[in-house]
Every structure is written in C-alpha cells, then in structure tokens.
N, C-alpha and C positions, 0 to 999 in steps of 0.2 A: 167180330172184325178187329184186326190189329192196326196199329198206326201205319204199318207198311201198306196195307190195303187202302187206307185213306190217301197216302201219298201217291200210290199208283193211279188212283182215280183223279187226283189233282193234276198229276203229270199228263195223263191222257187227255184231260180237258184242255190244258194249256196248249198242247200240241194241236188239238182239233181247232181251237180258237185261231191259232196262227196260220191255219190254212187260208184264211181270208184276211186275218190281221185287221179287222174292222170292228169298231165299237158298235156298229149298227147292223152287224151280220151275226145274229145269235146262232149258236150251234145247237143241234137237236140233242136232247138228253137221251142217251142210249139205254138208260135204266128205267124199269117200270115205275110209273108214278106211285108215290106213297111209300117207296122203299127207302131205307137209309142211304143206300148208294146213290139214288136219285137226288136226295137232299145234299149229299156231299158234292155231287157234280154241280148242282145249282149254286151252292155256296162258292165254289171256286170260280165258276163263271162270273159271278158278281165281282169277285176280287180281281179277276183278270181284266174285265172291262174297266173297272175303276182304275187299275194300274195304268191303263192306256189313256183314259180320260185325263188323268193327272199329267201324263206326258204331253198331251195336246195343249194343255193350258200353260206349260212352262216357258215356251219361247217368249222373249221380251217383245217381239213385234206382233204378237197375236192380236187380232182385231178385238177391241174392247167389248163389242156386242157379242162376239163369239165367245169371249172369255166368260162373260156373264152367263151365257147359256150353258157353257161347260160347268161353271161353278154350281149352277142349279142342279145339273145332272149328277155332279159329285155329291152334293148334299143328299139328294134322293138315294144315291147308291149307298152312302154311309148308313142311312136309315134301313135300307134293304139288307145291308150286311149285318147290322145289329139284330134285325128281326130274324134273319136266318140263323144266327148264332143261338138265339133263344129257342128257335124250333128244334135245333139239334139238342140243346139241353133238355127240352121237353121230352124228346125221345129217350134220353138217358134217365130222366126222372121216372118214366114209365118202366124202363128196364129194371131199375133198382128199387121200385116202390115197395117190394116185399122184403127187402134186406133190412134186418134189424142192426143198427149200429152197435158196435161193441162199446163197453163202458169207457175204454180209453180212446175211442175214435175221435179224430180231429177233423176240422174243416180245412180243405185245401185253399191255397191263395187264389186259385182260379178254378172255374168249372171245366169239365171236359171239353165243352164246346169252344170256350175261349182258348184253350190250349190247341184244339184242332184248327181254330182260326189262325193261330200263329204258324201252324204247319202249312196251311194253305198259302199264306204270304211267303213263307220260306220256299215253297215249291216254285213260286214265281221268281224269286231272287236267284235261285239255283239255275232255272231255265235261262234267264237273261244274262247272268254272269258266265254261263257256259258258252253263250254266243260270243260275248266280249273276249273271252279267253281263247277263242279260236278264230278271231277275225283275220282275214288275209291281208287287209289293208292297214292294220295297226302296227305300231312300233313294238319292238321286243320288250321295251320297258312296260308298255301298256299291257301286253299279254301276260307278263310276269306278275304285275300287280293284280290283274284280274284273276289269275290262277291262284294266287295267294289268298285272295278273298273267297274264291270258290272253295278252296280247301277248308277254310274256316266255316263256311256255310254248310258244307257236307258234314263236318264234325258236329255243328249245331243241330243238323237234321238227326244225326244218330242220338244225340243227347235228348233232344225234345221228344223224339219217337219213343225212347226208352221211358221217359218221364210220363208220357201219355199212357203207355201200356201199363206202367206201374200204378198210375192213378186209377185206371179202369179196374185193374185187378183188386186194388185196395177197396174200391167202392163196392165191388161184387162180394167181398168178404166182410163188409161192415167195418173195415179198419179206417175208412174215411167216410165223412158224412156228405151226402149229396144235398147241397143247399144252394138255391139260385136266388140272386137278387136281380130283378129286372133293371135294364138300363133306363135311367130317369133322364132321357134326353129332352132338352127344352127348346133347342133352336128351331125345330120344325113345327112346334106346337103353337098355334095362334092364340091359345088361351094361357100360355106360360111365358112366351117371349115378348118382352115389352116393345121390341121393334116391330112386332107383328100386331099385337092387340092395341098398341098405341096409335096405330094408323087408322083404326076404325072411327 
C-alpha cells in the first residue's frame, strides 16, 4: 500500500463519521478484521473522535463536570492513539523483519506509523478547512484565509505522502533501519504518576 491508499481510507472514514457527527456514534469498520486497512480505519476513527472531543471542551461556558468527563475521555483517547500507532509499527516490523540493513543504513527520525499518524491528522485538517473555505455564511476575507491555509495543507499532504512512500521504500531495501521505541507515557500509569500513586 502507498500513502495515497492510506489517505483515501482516512478520508472515507472522516466522511462516514460526519454522517452522524457524534462522538458517541461509532462507524462500522468496512474492512476485514486483522487487515492493515482495518487498522488504518480504526486509527483515523480514534483521531476523528478525539478531534471533536477537543472541540466540545473548548467553549468557555462548558459545564465544569462535563469538561472533566471530556478531559478523561481525551486522556484515554490519547492512550488509544499511541497504542494504535504502535500496532501499525508492529505490522511494519513484521513486514521488514527479513530485510538486512545495508552498511550505510541510517535510522529515520520517526517510524512509519508516526508519519502515518501525521497523515491521519492532516486528513482531518484538510476536511475541516475545506468546509471553512466554502462556507456560504462567511465573509470573503474568511474564505480567502481558509483557502490559503487549505492550499498549504494540500502541499503538506503531497510532501508528507512522498516522504512516507520514500521511507517505506528505503526500509524495504535496507537503506533505512526499522527501529521502534515504545512510548513511555506516565500520566495514565498509577505506578508511575505521583498524582495517582500518591493518592493510595
């Protein structure tokens, strides 16, 4: 699969989510469980729900108890997002396990899955800026600013897509080394976060 395939899955999931536009109405994964496509769909679904959870918590007049509940959901979503990235990297580790790195091979600044994570978020930005750039009730100035940002996002999409395809190609040829460091998150772990284990 190429980055274009990844983006197409993300875009399709975003459109499907917005048929209900509800953080509590999950969309059915159209891909067979256990496939890479299903993994990408689930990844973008997590990102899409979190995007909208963060919107819900932004208004200054949000009820404090509701805000706390949303904050807890966002924290859990962040952990799920990280776990999903690591599952995608596990898939690539398996794909490239028999590739012998060349003597001059180097380590990339990020793994394939973290680059794909950025593409997933970029798909959300493009979707929402497309809406803003075409609003019927907005001023000409607003539309122009949003279109300008949308142009930049589309350029970023092209560049990031090319970088992902290049990285996967280099990993398959042994020109880059597939090396994964697990995320050492502490805030959700009751054995590591003093604010949690100190309460015992």
